[in-house]
C-alpha positions in Angstrom: 41.7 -59.5 34.0 42.4 -55.7 34.3 44.9 -55.7 31.4 42.1 -57.2 29.3 39.8 -54.6 30.3 42.3 -51.9 29.6 42.9 -53.2 26.2 39.1 -53.5 25.3 38.5 -49.8 26.4 41.4 -48.6 24.3 40.0 -50.4 21.2 36.6 -49.0 21.9 38.3 -45.5 22.1 40.2 -46.1 18.7 37.2 -47.5 17.1 34.9 -44.6 18.2 37.7 -42.2 17.1 37.9 -43.8 13.5 34.1 -43.7 13.3 34.4 -39.9 14.0 36.7 -39.2 11.4 34.9 -41.2 8.7 31.9 -39.2 9.8 33.9 -35.9 9.6 35.3 -36.8 6.2 31.8 -37.6 5.0 30.4 -34.5 6.3 33.3 -32.5 4.7 32.5 -34.2 1.3 28.8 -33.5 1.6 29.5 -29.8 2.6 31.9 -29.4 -0.6 29.2 -31.2 -2.8 26.5 -28.7 -1.4 28.7 -25.8 -1.9 29.4 -26.9 -5.5 25.6 -27.2 -6.1 24.8 -24.1 -4.5 27.3 -22.2 -6.6 25.8 -23.9 -9.8 22.4 -22.7 -8.8 23.4 -19.2 -8.2 25.2 -19.0 -11.5 22.2 -20.5 -13.3 19.9 -18.2 -11.5 22.1 -15.1 -12.4 22.1 -16.2 -15.9 18.3 -16.4 -16.0 17.8 -13.0 -14.5 20.2 -11.3 -16.9 18.1 -13.0 -19.8 15.1 -11.7 -18.1 16.5 -8.2 -17.8 17.4 -8.0 -21.5 14.1 -9.2 -22.8 12.3 -6.8 -20.3 14.6 -3.8 -21.3 14.0 -4.8 -25.0 10.2 -4.9 -24.6 9.9 -1.6 -22.5 12.4 0.6 -24.2 11.0 -0.2 -27.7 7.7 -1.9 -28.2 5.9 -0.4 -25.1 7.1 3.1 -25.9 6.3 3.0 -29.7 2.8 1.8 -28.8 2.3 4.9 -26.6 3.7 7.1 -29.3 1.1 5.5 -31.8 -1.7 6.3 -29.3 -0.7 10.1 -29.2 -0.5 10.3 -33.0 -4.1 8.4 -33.4 -5.5 11.1 -31.2 -4.0 13.9 -33.3 -5.2 12.2 -36.5 -8.8 12.0 -34.9 -9.0 15.6 -34.6 -8.6 16.0 -38.3 -11.2 13.5 -39.4 -14.8 14.5 -40.1 -16.2 11.2 -41.4 -17.8 8.8 -38.8 -16.2 5.9 -40.7 -12.8 7.3 -40.1 -13.5 7.7 -36.4 -14.7 4.2 -36.1 -11.5 2.8 -37.8 -9.3 5.0 -35.5 -11.1 3.6 -32.6 -10.7 0.0 -33.6 -6.9 0.8 -34.1 -6.9 2.2 -30.5 -8.4 -1.2 -29.2 -5.8 -3.2 -31.0 -3.0 -1.0 -29.7 -4.2 -1.3 -26.2 -4.4 -5.1 -26.6 -0.9 -5.2 -27.8 0.2 -2.9 -25.1 -1.3 -5.2 -22.4 0.6 -8.3 -24.0 3.9 -6.3 -24.0 3.3 -5.2 -20.5 2.9 -8.9 -19.5 6.1 -9.9 -21.0 8.0 -6.8 -19.5 6.6 -7.7 -16.0 8.9 -10.9 -15.9 12.0 -8.9 -15.9 13.7 -5.8 -14.5 15.0 -2.7 -16.4 18.7 -2.9 -16.7 18.9 0.9 -15.8 17.8 0.0 -12.3 20.9 -2.3 -11.9 23.3 0.1 -13.5 22.4 3.6 -12.1 19.7 3.1 -9.5 16.2 4.1 -8.7 16.7 7.8 -8.9 18.4 7.9 -12.3 16.1 5.2 -13.7 13.0 7.3 -12.8 14.6 10.5 -14.2 15.1 8.8 -17.4 11.6 7.4 -17.7 10.3 10.9 -17.0 12.5 12.5 -19.7 11.2 9.8 -22.3 7.7 10.7 -21.6 8.4 14.3 -21.7 9.8 13.7 -25.3 6.8 11.6 -26.3 3.9 13.6 -24.8 5.3 17.0 -25.0 4.7 18.0 -21.3 7.2 19.9 -19.0 8.7 17.8 -16.2 10.4 18.2 -12.8 12.2 15.6 -10.9 13.3 16.1 -7.4 15.2 13.7 -5.3 17.1 14.7 -1.9 19.5 11.6 -2.0 19.9 10.3 -5.7 23.0 8.4 -4.6 21.0 6.0 -2.3 20.4 2.4 -3.4 17.6 0.3 -2.1 17.0 -3.4 -2.0 16.3 -4.8 -5.5 12.8 -5.7 -4.9 12.0 -2.0 -3.4 13.6 -0.3 -6.2 11.7 -2.3 -8.9 8.2 -1.8 -7.1 8.9 2.0 -6.8 9.9 2.2 -10.5 6.9 0.2 -11.7 4.5 2.3 -9.8 6.2 5.5 -11.3 6.0 3.9 -14.7 2.2 3.0 -14.4 1.4 6.5 -13.2 3.2 8.1 -16.0 1.3 6.0 -18.5 -1.8 7.1 -16.8 -0.9 10.7 -17.5 -0.2 10.0 -21.1 -3.6 8.1 -21.5 -5.7 10.3 -19.5 -4.1 13.6 -18.9 -1.9 14.3 -21.9 -2.9 17.9 -22.2 -1.5 18.4 -18.8 1.2 21.3 -18.8 3.6 19.7 -16.3 4.3 16.4 -14.5 6.3 16.5 -11.2 8.0 13.4 -9.7 9.5 13.5 -6.1 11.6 10.8 -4.5 12.2 11.6 -0.9 14.7 9.5 1.5 15.2 9.5 5.2 17.5 7.8 7.5 15.4 4.5 7.4 15.3 4.4 3.5 12.6 5.5 1.0 10.0 7.8 2.7 7.6 8.6 -0.1 7.3 8.7 -3.9 4.8 11.4 -5.4 3.8 11.5 -9.1 1.7 14.9 -9.8 0.2 16.0 -12.9 -2.0 19.1 -13.7 -4.4 17.3 -15.8 -8.3 16.9 -15.7 -8.4 15.0 -12.4 -11.3 12.9 -11.4 -13.8 12.5 -8.4 -12.4 10.0 -5.9 -16.0 9.4 -4.5 -17.5 8.4 -8.1 -19.5 5.2 -8.0 -17.5 3.6 -10.7 -14.5 3.3 -8.3 -13.6 -0.1 -8.8 -13.6 0.1 -12.7 -11.6 3.3 -12.4 -9.0 1.6 -10.2 -8.6 -1.2 -12.8 -8.3 1.4 -15.6 -5.5 3.2 -13.8 -3.7 0.2 -12.7 -4.3 1.2 -9.0 -4.9 -2.2 -7.8 -1.4 -3.3 -9.3 0.2 -0.3 -7.6 -1.2 -1.2 -4.3 -0.2 -4.7 -4.5 3.4 -3.9 -5.5 3.5 -1.4 -2.5 2.2 -3.9 0.0 4.8 -6.3 -1.1 7.6 -3.7 0.1 5.6 -2.5 3.3 4.1 0.7 1.6 0.7 1.9 0.7 -0.8 4.2 -1.9 -2.7 7.4 -1.6 -4.5 9.2 -4.3 -5.6 13.1 -4.2 -7.6 14.3 -7.1 -10.3 16.9 -7.9 -11.7 17.5 -11.4 -10.1 20.3 -13.2 -6.9 20.4 -10.8 -5.0 17.5 -11.5 -4.0 14.1 -9.7 -1.2 13.0 -7.3 -0.3 9.5 -6.7 1.6 9.0 -3.6 3.4 5.9 -2.5 4.3 6.2 1.4 6.4 3.7 3.5 4.6 4.9 6.4 1.3 6.5 5.2 -0.2 9.4 7.4 -3.9 8.6 8.3 -5.0 12.2 8.2 -4.4 12.5 4.4 -5.7 9.2 3.0 -7.9 9.3 0.0 -8.9 12.9 0.1 -10.2 15.1 -2.7 -8.3 18.5 -3.1 -10.1 21.2 -1.3 -10.9 23.3 -4.6 -7.2 24.2 -5.1 -6.0 26.8 -7.6 -3.9 25.9 -10.5 -0.9 26.9 -8.4 -1.9 25.2 -5.1 0.7 22.8 -3.7 -0.7 19.3 -2.7 -0.8 18.7 1.0 2.4 16.5 1.2 5.7 17.4 2.5 8.7 17.8 0.1 
């Protein structure tokens, strides 16, 4: 009787071993298939990203910037026309260009500027600032304490878009400003703040049309982008003395949403460099 029991026990052991081996082989095959599928998904996603990047770069570098240049030329032409009919035609052209610009912006937002991937945030911002200086004719200054630092792609894109929107506002609303300064500051934890400052006409932060103003200046979109990367937006402005758009990783409570305290033309905004 005992030999039979031992034989049955051995059979069960061998059967269990065979079952375990088959299960291991099945898991191995599934793992290989999953790895192949994941690799294919990554390659497809990479191809889609590259296509989006190319499209966004084309729209951003050519169409959008030509539209901004046309706005400037229309403004210059408007100064030399006396007939009311001529002003009406120019205003209609401005509306058409604005609509076209909004559509281009919508298309460009699906992608990521290629310069961000190739050169990094600081170099991409410097190139953007240089372009607008050529188009609008104002002096520029770019300061960055650690230009070699690279951030997460989503963080770089958000900060780049905030800079882009702020510079577009300068061209639209403060084109006569003598100078635009951009400062990008890093610390041991990553990006600390990004400041875009102009010496244009400025505006009153306490005005009643604050919601409409935020929409016109793209501040809602800026705030949304910064929230997505753990940051927030500060605005400092005063009529006649310019505007500063400041993106903070950790915003100081004491300086949020203040008007400038009647600064002179050379007064520095109350932010560290």
